[in-house]
Backbone bond lengths (Angstrom), bond angles and torsions (degrees), N, CA, C in turn:
res aa  C-N    CA-C-N  psi(-1)  N-CA   C-N-CA  omega(-1)  CA-C   N-CA-C  phi
1 X - - - 1.357 - - 1.574 115.07 -
2 X 1.302 114.70 -38.02 1.451 119.99 174.60 1.526 117.68 -56.07
3 X 1.476 106.55 -47.20 1.360 119.29 179.76 1.604 111.65 -59.89
4 X 1.224 120.48 -39.33 1.386 126.74 -175.75 1.675 108.65 -70.60
5 X 1.359 109.64 -35.03 1.525 112.52 176.74 1.428 111.11 -74.47
6 X 1.403 122.78 -36.23 1.415 126.36 171.19 1.477 112.98 -54.93
7 X 1.380 113.70 -48.93 1.539 117.92 177.62 1.507 112.57 -62.15
8 X 1.247 116.15 -41.02 1.543 119.96 -179.40 1.507 106.58 -63.82
9 X 1.357 118.60 -46.82 1.477 119.43 178.79 1.651 111.12 -61.73
10 X 1.262 118.52 -38.10 1.567 120.17 175.27 1.537 103.70 -61.90
11 X 1.412 123.31 -44.92 1.419 117.44 -172.72 1.530 108.93 -70.24
12 X 1.331 119.69 -37.16 1.461 120.21 172.10 1.497 117.68 -57.27
13 X 1.335 109.55 -43.40 1.496 118.40 -178.10 1.617 104.82 -62.02
14 X 1.292 118.77 -48.35 1.451 120.79 -176.63 1.380 107.44 -59.84
15 X 1.353 120.43 -51.54 1.473 123.55 -174.86 1.487 115.07 -59.21
16 X 1.546 109.01 -41.30 1.431 110.36 175.98 1.567 117.08 -67.55
17 X 1.406 117.66 -24.19 1.392 122.60 174.52 1.617 110.77 -73.71
18 X 1.263 114.46 -36.14 1.441 118.18 175.65 1.598 114.45 -62.90
19 X 1.367 109.70 -41.14 1.562 118.98 177.59 1.378 107.12 -72.75
20 X 1.232 125.28 -40.29 1.539 123.76 178.81 1.520 109.36 -67.44
21 X 1.397 120.58 -41.09 1.486 119.54 172.27 1.487 114.13 -53.45
22 X 1.331 113.59 -44.23 1.533 122.52 -175.66 1.545 105.19 -62.59
23 X 1.217 117.78 -44.63 1.507 122.79 -171.48 1.499 103.33 -68.93
24 X 1.388 122.61 -38.80 1.376 125.78 179.35 1.448 113.39 -62.00
25 X 1.272 117.87 -47.05 1.385 131.10 177.04 1.542 108.56 -49.19
26 X 1.390 116.37 -62.11 1.329 129.13 -175.64 1.543 108.83 -58.69
27 X 1.313 114.60 -48.93 1.550 118.70 171.79 1.492 115.44 -52.22
28 X 1.323 116.84 -47.40 1.505 119.33 -179.50 1.505 117.42 -76.39
29 X 1.311 120.58 -28.59 1.294 124.29 -170.61 1.516 120.52 -128.49
30 X 1.330 115.68 -10.24 1.460 128.35 -175.44 1.624 108.70 -59.52
31 X 1.216 116.86 -32.42 1.440 119.01 -171.15 1.601 113.20 -79.01
32 X 1.361 117.49 -11.78 1.436 117.72 -172.82 1.527 105.21 -73.68
33 X 1.288 108.32 141.78 1.561 128.61 -175.70 1.540 112.54 -76.36
34 X 1.249 112.57 -32.54 1.538 118.04 -173.96 1.496 113.98 -65.70
35 X 1.199 116.81 120.82 1.571 122.95 -175.91 1.376 109.73 -52.10
36 X 1.405 122.22 -43.29 1.562 128.30 -174.43 1.533 102.01 -63.93
37 X 1.402 120.66 -39.88 1.389 115.32 -170.21 1.698 111.00 -79.94
38 X 1.338 110.40 -30.11 1.483 113.64 169.85 1.508 114.53 -59.98
39 X 1.255 112.12 -42.52 1.480 120.48 175.28 1.534 109.55 -56.43
40 X 1.358 114.45 -46.46 1.450 112.43 179.05 1.550 113.64 -68.81
41 X 1.304 119.48 -29.76 1.471 119.05 177.48 1.505 107.51 -65.51
42 X 1.342 117.61 -42.67 1.554 116.86 179.11 1.447 108.67 -61.69
43 X 1.304 116.08 -42.68 1.618 118.52 -178.80 1.548 107.62 -60.09
44 X 1.295 120.62 -44.58 1.407 120.66 -173.33 1.489 109.75 -68.90
45 X 1.365 117.27 -41.92 1.478 119.82 -178.47 1.625 106.72 -62.78
46 X 1.332 116.95 -39.86 1.365 120.77 176.64 1.467 113.63 -63.10
47 X 1.316 119.52 -44.95 1.449 119.90 172.25 1.536 114.89 -53.71
48 X 1.300 118.15 -49.16 1.455 126.96 174.32 1.435 108.34 -52.58
49 X 1.227 120.45 -59.73 1.399 122.08 -173.58 1.561 116.66 -56.76
50 X 1.408 113.01 -42.88 1.416 118.35 169.95 1.419 117.09 -61.47
51 X 1.241 119.03 -50.05 1.438 127.45 173.11 1.490 120.77 93.41
52 X 1.229 120.88 -9.64 1.435 124.53 172.90 1.485 113.18 -152.25
53 X 1.469 119.88 151.73 1.308 125.51 -165.00 1.516 111.56 -72.01
54 X 1.273 118.28 -31.87 1.521 122.76 178.54 1.583 112.72 -64.43
55 X 1.337 112.42 -49.29 1.511 116.72 174.00 1.427 116.10 -62.51
56 X 1.411 117.99 -42.00 1.444 127.53 173.04 1.541 108.31 -52.00
57 X 1.395 113.87 -55.84 1.559 112.32 -177.83 1.503 113.92 -61.38
58 X 1.257 116.48 -39.17 1.430 120.54 177.23 1.535 110.44 -64.80
59 X 1.269 124.34 -32.67 1.397 123.84 170.87 1.458 114.11 -64.66
60 X 1.259 117.05 -46.22 1.526 121.84 -178.45 1.558 105.88 -64.77
61 X 1.347 118.90 -40.30 1.359 120.64 179.44 1.601 111.98 -57.38
62 X 1.369 111.53 -47.41 1.473 113.52 175.39 1.417 118.46 -67.12
63 X 1.364 115.82 -30.92 1.425 121.86 175.59 1.496 117.12 -68.20
64 X 1.336 114.06 -34.66 1.465 121.55 -179.22 1.601 109.49 -74.00
65 X 1.312 116.17 -27.56 1.540 112.65 178.80 1.589 106.80 -137.78
66 X 1.254 117.99 114.04 1.401 126.65 -179.93 1.556 105.22 -79.39
67 X 1.283 116.43 106.91 1.495 113.58 176.66 1.507 115.40 -63.31
68 X 1.258 120.69 -32.97 1.437 125.94 -179.68 1.593 109.47 -58.98
69 X 1.286 115.29 -56.00 1.403 121.40 -174.36 1.562 116.31 -98.29
70 X 1.228 117.04 0.74 1.476 130.22 -172.35 1.432 110.87 45.64
71 X 1.344 118.42 39.30 1.511 123.57 178.95 1.474 109.66 -100.14
72 X 1.358 115.97 136.25 1.284 122.07 -179.96 1.517 113.17 -102.89
73 X 1.350 117.64 133.41 1.522 123.46 178.26 1.474 107.49 -124.37
74 X 1.266 120.25 163.74 1.339 128.72 170.83 1.518 116.62 -119.35
75 X 1.390 112.80 120.05 1.471 123.03 174.64 1.538 110.80 -60.98
76 X 1.259 120.40 125.23 1.378 123.98 170.81 1.565 113.58 -94.19
77 X 1.266 113.22 107.80 1.627 118.58 -174.09 1.457 105.77 -82.59
78 X 1.333 122.02 -10.29 1.575 123.76 177.31 1.537 110.59 69.08
79 X 1.352 107.27 -166.02 1.472 115.32 -179.03 1.482 108.62 -130.01
80 X 1.235 118.68 129.44 1.527 121.52 -174.87 1.628 108.75 -69.89
81 X 1.280 116.33 127.09 1.452 121.91 -179.26 1.621 108.61 -59.28
82 X 1.290 113.80 151.32 1.479 115.00 -179.19 1.434 109.04 -103.66
């Protein structure tokens, strides 16, 4: 039982850190008016929420082609503010 609790605490800690990172990104860059910078903010938040590059890339792949409707979209990665 103790191992399960420790594992759950690690998961909660990881998710809390991801959420905190997202809040920091929005706090630091969310006010920028440039559309490319806003797209970058959204992309960075998504990357943090997903948590790893493989799952992120899979999400982008699914986003860019909707199997159900056969519709193509283009994910906007934006431009990192200087």
